[in-house]
C-alpha positions as CSV (number, residue, x, y, z in Angstrom):
1,X,-54.6,-101.0,-64.4
2,X,-53.1,-97.8,-66.4
3,X,-49.7,-98.3,-68.3
4,X,-48.0,-94.8,-68.9
5,X,-46.2,-94.5,-72.2
6,X,-42.8,-94.1,-72.2
7,X,-41.6,-90.3,-71.8
8,X,-44.6,-89.4,-70.1
9,X,-43.1,-86.8,-68.0
10,X,-43.2,-82.9,-69.1
11,X,-40.8,-80.2,-68.5
12,X,-38.1,-78.5,-70.4
13,X,-35.6,-80.3,-73.2
14,X,-35.2,-83.8,-73.4
15,X,-37.6,-86.3,-71.5
16,X,-35.9,-89.6,-70.3
17,X,-37.6,-93.0,-70.8
18,X,-38.9,-92.8,-67.0
19,X,-40.4,-89.4,-67.5
20,X,-37.5,-87.0,-66.2
21,X,-36.7,-83.5,-67.8
22,X,-33.2,-83.6,-67.3
23,X,-32.9,-79.8,-68.5
24,X,-34.9,-79.0,-65.4
25,X,-32.6,-80.6,-62.8
26,X,-29.6,-79.7,-64.4
27,X,-30.8,-75.9,-63.5
28,X,-31.1,-76.6,-59.9
29,X,-28.3,-75.4,-57.7
30,X,-27.1,-76.9,-54.4
31,X,-29.2,-76.4,-51.1
32,X,-26.4,-77.3,-48.5
33,X,-26.5,-80.9,-49.8
34,X,-22.5,-80.9,-50.2
35,X,-22.0,-79.6,-47.0
36,X,-24.3,-82.4,-45.3
37,X,-22.6,-85.2,-47.1
38,X,-18.9,-84.2,-46.5
39,X,-19.7,-83.7,-42.7
40,X,-21.5,-87.0,-42.5
41,X,-18.4,-89.1,-44.0
42,X,-14.7,-89.7,-42.9
43,X,-11.9,-87.9,-44.7
44,X,-11.1,-90.0,-48.0
45,X,-14.2,-92.1,-47.9
46,X,-15.7,-92.9,-51.3
47,X,-19.5,-92.7,-52.0
48,X,-21.5,-95.1,-54.1
49,X,-24.6,-92.7,-55.4
50,X,-27.3,-94.9,-56.1
51,X,-30.1,-92.1,-57.2
52,X,-30.1,-88.3,-57.6
53,X,-33.2,-87.8,-55.5
54,X,-35.2,-86.7,-58.2
55,X,-38.4,-87.6,-56.0
56,X,-37.6,-85.2,-53.0
57,X,-37.5,-82.4,-56.1
58,X,-40.8,-83.9,-57.4
59,X,-42.7,-84.0,-54.2
60,X,-41.4,-80.3,-53.1
61,X,-43.0,-78.9,-56.3
62,X,-46.0,-80.9,-56.1
63,X,-46.6,-79.0,-52.7
64,X,-46.4,-75.8,-54.3
């Protein structure tokens, strides 16, 4: 089994311990997600955010 070292990711700016290029994700703009979420929850509801969905972006970029 191969163990990857910390900071094994690539991209602009700092790389987090899990390999994320934070500056890259900061450049992404919404693509309809806020509207979909707003439409799916009742007015005044609160949301517990458990992740940023970075795997979706990573997988999309792999297909390019």
